[in-house]
N, C-alpha and C positions, 0 to 999 in steps of 0.2 A: 724655453723654446721647444724642448722635448714634449712638453704638455700642450703647447699652443699649436704646433705645426699640424698634428693629425686632425684637430678640429678645423683649423683654417683651410686645409686642403680639401676636407669633406665639404665645407661650405662653398669653396671655389668650384668644385665639381657640380654641385647642385645649382649654383647661381650662374653658371656659364662663364666663369672667369678662368682664364688659362692658368696653368700651374706656374708658368714663367712669371706672369704678372704677380701672382700671390707670393712667389718666392722672393722677388725683389722687395716687395712691401714688408714681408716678414723679417728678412735679414737686416734691412736698413733700419726698420723700427727697433729691432732688438739691439743693434749696435749703437743706435742713437743714445741709449741709456746705459751702455755697458761699462762706461767709465765712472759711473756713480761711485762715491766713496764707500758705499756699503754693498756694491756688487763685486763678485769675485775678480773680474778684470780690473776694476778700479782699485781694489785692495792690492793686487799684484803690482800695478803701476806705481801706486803710492809707496809700496815697500821698496821697489827698485830705485825710485827717485830718492828716497831717504838714504839708501846705501851710498848714493853718489854725494851726499852732503848738500843736495839742493833743497831749496825751499820753494815749493810750487803749491799755490792754492788748489786744493782738490776739486773745487767747483769751477772756478773761472779759468784755470790754466790746464787742467787735466780733463775734466768732464765736458766743459763748454765747447772746445774746438771740435771734438768728435760729434757732439750733438748737432752743431751747425752743419758740419760737412755731411753727415748721414741724412739729416733732414733735407738738405738741399738736393742730394742725390735722389731721395725718395720723391720729392716734389717734382723734379724734372722727369723722372721715369714715369711717375703717375700721369702727368700731362701727356707725355708721348704715347704711353700704352693705352690710356683711356680714349685718346683720339683715334688710335688705330682700331680699337674695339668698336667704337661707334661707327666708324666707316664700314666695318664688316657687319654692322647691325647685330652686334652681340647682345644677348639678353642680360641686362644688368639688374632689372627689378625682379625681386622674388619675394615670396611669402616666408618670412622668418619662422613662422609656426610649423612649416613643413620640414624645417631643418633642426631647430632647437625646441625641445619640449619644455614646458614650464618646469622650473626647478623647484625642489622642495625647500622649505625654509631652513636656514642654518640651524644646526643642532648646537647644544651647549659646548661640545668639544671643538667644533669649528669656530664658534665665537671666541673661545678662549685662545685658540691658535692665532686667529686674526689679531686679537688684542696683543698677543706676544710679538707679532711681526710689527705692529704699529709702535709698540714700546721699543723695539730694536731700532727702528728708523728714527724715532724721536731721541733716543739715547745717543745715537751717533751724531745727528744733526744739531741738536739743541744742547745736550749736556757733554758732548765730546768724549763719551766713554770709549774704552777700547772695544772694538767691534768683536774681536775674537773671543775675549773673555766673556762679554755680555751675551753673545750668541750661544756659546756653550752653556752658560748659566741658564738661559731661557729654555734651551733644549732639555737640559737636565730637569728643570721644573716641569715641563710638559710630560716627560717620560715618568718621573717619579710620581706625578699626580695622576697617572693613568689616563692622561688626556690623549696620548699617542702610544702606539705600539713601538717600543724601543727597537726591537729586532727588525721590524719591517722598515722603520725609518733609517736605521743605520745601513741596511742593505741597499737603499736607494742612493747612498752617497757615491759620487763618481770617483771611486778610489783610483781607477786607471788614470784619470786626469791629475789627481793629486800626486800620485807616484811619478807621473811624467814630468810635472812641474818641478818636483824635488830632484828628479834625475837630471833634468836639463840644467838646473841650478848647480848641481855638482859638476857636470861636464863643463859648464862655463867657468867654474872656479878652477878646474884643471887646466883649461885652455889659457886662462889668465896667468897661472903659475908657469906654464911651459912656453909662453910667448906667442900662443896662437892668436889671441885677441889683438896683440900688437901688430902682428903680420897682417891680419885682416884690416885693421885700422889704417895701415900704411897703403893698402890697395885702394881703399875708399878715398884716402887723402890725395892720391894721384889724379883723380878726376873731379876733385871738389875744390871750392874756394869758399870764403866766409859767406858769400851771397847765395850761391847755388847749392850749398851742402844740404839744406833742408829738402830740396827737390830730389837730389841724388839719393839720399838715405830713404826718403819716402818711396821712391821707385824700387829700390832694392828690397826693402822690407815688404812692399806690396807684392812683388813677384814671388818672393819666398813664402809669404803668407798664403798665397793662392793655392798652395798644395801642402800646407802645414798648419799647425796651431798658432794663431796670432798671439794669444796671451801666454800659452804654455811653452812656445819655442822661440818665436821671433822677438818678442819684447825682452825676455831674459837674456837673449844673445846680443841685442843691439844697444839697449839702454846703457849697459855698463861701459861701452866703448866711447860714449859721448865725450868725457874729458880728454881722452887720448886723441880723438879725432880733432877736437878743437885745437889742441896743442900742435898737432902736425900741420894743420892748414893755416895756422897763425891767426886764429880769431874765430868768432862765432858765438852764438847765444845758446847756452846749454838748455834753457827752458824751451827755446824754439825747436831745437833738435829733438828733444823728448816728445814734444807735441807732434812733430812730423813723423816720428816713429809710430806713435800711437795711432794717428789718423791713417797714415800710409798702410799700416799692417791690417787695418780693419775695414777699409773701404772695399776690399776685394773678397770679403767673406761670402759673397754670393757664389763663388766658385764651387763647382761640384766636388772638387778635391779637398775643400775645406769642410769642417764639421757641419755648419749650418746649411750650406748648399746640399751636402750629401743627405742630410735629414729630410730636406724638402723633396728631393727626388725620390727617396724611399717611400714617402707618404703620398706622392702624387697619385691621382686617380688611375684606374686601370685603363681608361680611355686615352690617357696621355701617351704621346710618343716619347718615352724616356730617353731614347738615344738622341733625339732632336733636342730635348730639354737639356741634356747633359752638355751638348755642344753650345747651345745658346748661353747657358750659365758660365761655361768656361770662357767663351769669348767676352762676355760682359765682365767677368772677374778680372781677366787680364787687361781689358781696356780700362778698368777702374784703377789699375796700378799706375797708368799714365795720367789719369785724371787726378789721382791723389798726389802725384809728383808735381803737377802744375799748380794745384791748389796750395800745397805746402810751400812751393817756391815763391808764389805770389804773396801769401799771407804771413808766412813765418820767415821768409827770406827778405823780400823787398820791404814789406811793412814791418816785420820784426816785432818788437815788444809792444808796439802800438796795438796790434791785434790781440796780444796775449794779456792785455790789461796790466 
């Protein structure tokens, strides 16, 4: 997203597409694939699920629910916003040559890097290799083979996010040992039952995620409480609760207080009213927490395991 957003916002400005419209498409598009087993968020989710002792298929039970929810939101928003733009007679047709210049052919280093990425994806999907070990091995190959500048590559690693995830995991461990998670679980249990708990937890995670990191803070804080919450309310499906946490925490990422929404505002064109854009995205993000709660209640609560395959 850090690479795509500046380009997409530049195209939006030249094509007469509002920054709000482009932000909605960018964020929902990114989050539609964010729970892939070889994407950082998907890896975090699978690791947290494994620590609970649950067995959830990474494609049908972790990746697919978010893909469907985010795609549905993107489709509805597209229809509404494109209709609004046409009513205002916005200019949608443009000459791509005025925006994107013809690119140079791939050089040898780029071809080798692309092949390494393809090998990583095939290794994970087909041969079930450990993604961490294989990714580090491929990276070492590219650096030692002088395909990539090792120093430059390492400097682009988001160390702040890695440290944040490690730090939050440590804090969650401390909360668990000191009884904090049990207290929080009891508070949720007071307003939940086995049917509506998916909607309740999706709403809470959505509101919290609208101003914090979905994968770095919310998921590590809530997924570990699933067994305790089920025990306190006297029933529930752990797979459904995990799916509700994943979906609920990510449908709100269009919020300007969340990483993706903030990046889009930062790269919006100079002609955009960024104060108005901020309030539009904040309102949409918060409303998405309600949408996520309803969707999770219907599909993971009422329909339950039928929807989760």
